[in-house]
ROTIVO-55048 format. One record per residue: y, z, x of N, C-alpha, C, O in turn; residue in three letters. Coordinates in steps of 0.05 Angstrom, whole numbers, padded with zeros to 5 digits, always signed. Layout:
N
YZXYZXYZXYZXALA/...
end
This chain:
108
+01431-00009-01027+01398+00002-01021+01397+00024-01045+01413+00039-01054UNK/+01371+00018-01051+01365+00037-01072+01353+00063-01072+01338+00067-01053UNK/+01354+00075-01084+01342+00110-01084+01313+00117-01081+01301+00116-01102UNK/+01299+00125-01062+01270+00132-01069+01266+00150-01097+01277+00172-01099UNK/+01254+00142-01112+01242+00157-01134+01232+00181-01128+01214+00183-01111UNK/+01241+00201-01142+01229+00235-01142+01209+00239-01158+01194+00258-01152UNK/+01204+00226-01178+01175+00227-01183+01154+00216-01165+01130+00220-01169UNK/+01166+00200-01141+01147+00190-01130+01143+00209-01102+01125+00206-01085UNK/+01158+00224-01102+01171+00242-01080+01146+00273-01090+01131+00286-01075UNK/+01148+00274-01108+01143+00303-01128+01116+00292-01123+01105+00302-01104UNK/+01099+00268-01138+01076+00266-01134+01052+00263-01105+01028+00263-01100UNK/+01083+00261-01090+01065+00261-01067+01064+00290-01052+01044+00296-01040UNK/+01083+00305-01053+01083+00333-01049+01055+00350-01063+01046+00372-01056UNK/+01043+00327-01090+01023+00357-01110+01001+00335-01095+00979+00339-01105UNK/+00999+00317-01079+00972+00317-01070+00976+00324-01040+00957+00320-01024UNK/+01000+00336-01031+01000+00355-01010+00991+00380-01019+00971+00390-01009UNK/+01004+00391-01037+00988+00414-01047+00963+00416-01062+00953+00437-01070UNK/+00956+00399-01065+00930+00404-01072+00908+00405-01040+00889+00421-01040UNK/+00909+00395-01026+00903+00395-01002+00907+00417-00991+00893+00422-00971UNK/+00930+00439-01001+00925+00469-00985+00906+00484-00997+00891+00501-00987UNK/+00909+00471-01028+00893+00488-01044+00867+00495-01028+00855+00516-01023UNK/+00862+00467-01023+00824+00464-01009+00825+00497-00990+00807+00512-00988UNK/+00847+00499-00979+00847+00518-00953+00864+00534-00954+00883+00523-00943UNK/+00869+00550-00959+00891+00568-00979+00922+00574-00955+00915+00585-00934UNK/+00936+00571-00957+00963+00584-00940+00949+00605-00923+00944+00601-00899UNK/+00945+00625-00934+00941+00654-00914+00918+00638-00890+00914+00651-00869UNK/+00907+00619-00892+00881+00608-00879+00892+00578-00857+00882+00564-00839UNK/+00929+00583-00877+00938+00552-00856+00955+00558-00842+00974+00566-00855UNK/+00958+00559-00813+00994+00567-00801+01014+00555-00824+01009+00536-00839UNK/+01039+00574-00820+01061+00548-00832+01065+00531-00823+01067+00511-00837UNK/+01067+00528-00795+01068+00504-00786+01051+00474-00787+01062+00453-00781UNK/+01030+00477-00794+01013+00476-00811+01030+00453-00831+01040+00430-00829UNK/+01026+00476-00851+01044+00473-00881+01064+00450-00873+01062+00426-00880UNK/+01090+00464-00851+01117+00443-00861+01108+00407-00843+01115+00385-00851UNK/+01094+00414-00819+01071+00391-00809+01065+00365-00836+01072+00341-00835UNK/+01052+00376-00855+01048+00371-00876+01064+00351-00897+01062+00329-00906UNK/+01084+00378-00898+01119+00373-00929+01127+00343-00904+01130+00320-00913UNK/+01128+00350-00874+01150+00325-00865+01133+00296-00869+01141+00276-00880UNK/+01114+00300-00860+01094+00269-00851+01091+00260-00884+01097+00237-00888UNK/+01084+00277-00908+01094+00262-00933+01120+00256-00942+01123+00244-00964UNK/+01137+00262-00930+01168+00259-00931+01164+00225-00915+01166+00204-00927UNK/+01159+00227-00885+01165+00205-00878+01148+00179-00893+01155+00156-00896UNK/+01125+00195-00900+01108+00161-00908+01117+00152-00937+01113+00129-00946UNK/+01130+00173-00950+01140+00167-00974+01165+00140-00972+01168+00120-00986UNK/+01180+00151-00947+01206+00145-00933+01202+00125-00925+01217+00108-00934UNK/+01179+00113-00905+01168+00090-00895+01156+00064-00920+01159+00040-00920UNK/+01143+00081-00940+01128+00055-00970+01155+00051-00979+01157+00027-00987UNK/+01178+00063-00981+01203+00055-00991+01216+00036-00988+01225+00020-01004UNK/+01218+00037-00966+01232+00015-00942+01209-00012-00935+01213-00036-00932UNK/+01191-00002-00934+01172-00025-00936+01173-00040-00962+01177-00063-00955UNK/+01172-00039-00986+01181-00046-01007+01205-00053-01009+01202-00074-01021UNK/+01230-00049-01006+01247-00058-01002+01250-00087-00985+01264-00106-00991UNK/+01237-00086-00969+01234-00106-00951+01215-00128-00959+01216-00150-00949UNK/+01201-00122-00974+01178-00143-00987+01193-00156-01009+01189-00180-01012UNK/+01212-00142-01025+01216-00146-01045+01253-00171-01042+01262-00189-01057UNK/+01263-00158-01015+01284-00186-01014+01269-00205-00994+01280-00227-00991UNK/+01255-00202-00985+01234-00236-00968+01228-00242-00995+01238-00264-01003UNK/+01211-00226-01014+01204-00248-01042+01230-00263-01058+01232-00283-01073UNK/+01248-00245-01049+01265-00263-01058+01288-00284-01049+01301-00302-01059UNK/+01285-00268-01019+01299-00302-00995+01276-00328-01006+01283-00349-01017UNK/+01248-00319-00999+01228-00340-01011+01234-00356-01029+01240-00379-01025UNK/+01232-00343-01053+01244-00358-01085+01272-00371-01076+01272-00396-01075UNK/+01294-00359-01070+01324-00383-01064+01307-00414-01053+01306-00436-01064UNK/+01295-00403-01022+01288-00423-01003+01275-00439-01015+01287-00461-01013UNK/+01249-00442-01031+01235-00454-01053+01260-00472-01077+01259-00496-01082UNK/+01275-00458-01086+01288-00473-01099+01304-00495-01094+01308-00516-01106UNK/+01317-00481-01064+01338-00498-01054+01316-00532-01045+01322-00555-01049UNK/+01278-00516-01024+01274-00548-01021+01269-00561-01049+01265-00585-01043UNK/+01268-00560-01066+01263-00572-01091+01278-00584-01109+01271-00603-01124UNK/+01304-00570-01108+01329-00589-01120+01328-00609-01082+01335-00632-01089UNK/+01325-00611-01062+01334-00624-01043+01310-00650-01042+01317-00671-01032UNK/+01284-00647-01051+01266-00665-01051+01268-00681-01078+01261-00704-01079UNK/+01279-00666-01104+01274-00685-01134+01301-00694-01117+01293-00710-01100UNK/+01324-00690-01117+01351-00701-01106+01337-00731-01092+01336-00754-01103UNK/+01329-00722-01064+01320-00750-01047+01300-00770-01067+01302-00795-01072UNK/+01285-00753-01077+01266-00775-01090+01275-00783-01112+01264-00804-01115UNK/+01289-00780-01131+01304-00791-01152+01321-00815-01141+01322-00837-01151UNK/+01334-00806-01117+01360-00828-01103+01342-00850-01101+01348-00871-01112UNK/+01316-00844-01085+01302-00867-01070+01286-00886-01091+01284-00910-01088UNK/+01274-00869-01115+01267-00891-01137+01287-00911-01149+01282-00935-01152UNK/+01311-00900-01156+01330-00914-01156+01340-00932-01149+01342-00953-01161UNK/+01350-00926-01128+01364-00951-01104+01339-00966-01108+01348-00989-01105UNK/+01320-00968-01111+01302-00988-01109+01305-01012-01122+01302-01011-01146UNK/+01310-01038-01110+01317-01066-01131+01304-01062-01152+01313-01057-01174UNK/+01265-01068-01140+01248-01076-01153+01250-01063-01177+01254-01071-01200UNK/+01245-01038-01166+01234-01014-01191+01254-01021-01216+01247-01025-01239UNK/+01290-01022-01205+01310-01032-01227+01299-01045-01249+01293-01039-01272UNK/+01300-01069-01229+01281-01097-01244+01270-01092-01263+01280-01093-01286UNK/+01235-01081-01256+01230-01078-01274+01231-01063-01305+01222-01071-01326UNK/+01247-01036-01299+01256-01023-01318+01273-01032-01333+01275-01028-01357UNK/+01293-01051-01313+01307-01058-01338+01293-01085-01359+01301-01091-01381UNK/+01274-01096-01346+01255-01122-01370+01242-01101-01391+01244-01107-01415UNK/+01226-01073-01382+01220-01056-01397+01231-01055-01418+01223-01067-01438UNK/+01259-01038-01418+01274-01034-01430+01284-01063-01453+01287-01063-01477UNK/+01285-01081-01438+01295-01102-01454+01279-01112-01479+01287-01120-01500UNK/+01251-01107-01467+01230-01127-01473+01228-01097-01506+01228-01104-01530UNK/+01226-01071-01499+01222-01054-01519+01249-01054-01544+01241-01052-01567UNK/+01271-01055-01540+01296-01068-01551+01290-01085-01565+01291-01082-01589UNK/+01285-01104-01556+01278-01142-01572+01247-01136-01585+01241-01152-01602UNK/+01229-01115-01580+01209-01113-01595+01215-01099-01623+01208-01109-01645UNK/+01232-01071-01619+01244-01064-01642+01263-01080-01660+01263-01080-01685UNK/+01281-01094-01641+01293-01108-01663+01277-01128-01684+01284-01132-01707UNK/+01257-01139-01673+01235-01165-01690+01225-01146-01718+01220-01154-01740UNK/+01224-01117-01704+01202-01103-01719+01229-01101-01747+01225-01110-01769UNK/+01255-01084-01737+01273-01085-01761+01276-01103-01778+01276-01096-01802UNK/+01278-01130-01773+01283-01151-01782+01261-01156-01800+01265-01156-01825UNK/+01242-01158-01790+01212-01158-01818+01217-01139-01844+01216-01146-01868UNK/+01223-01113-01831+01222-01089-01852+01241-01110-01885+01245-01098-01906UNK/
end
């Protein structure tokens, strides 16, 4: 569990203080000021945990995607390599390529 960034809390308090400057404390009851500060802290804590949850979800999604990607690639390659007709075509292409290169080097 990571900690809430202090600068974020300070920024949050600064926003609330700016609001108080518009309505000076002598005109605003102390319980209103305390409620504003509590709400600011609650909002910041909620935002922090939402951020952590999003970060964890992103990590899990990436891990699952990599798992599925590996499964797909392995299954696809296995299917291709187990296909007898494909193996024969590939074998013939390789042989022809080797023979062609051998003939080419003979003439040089």
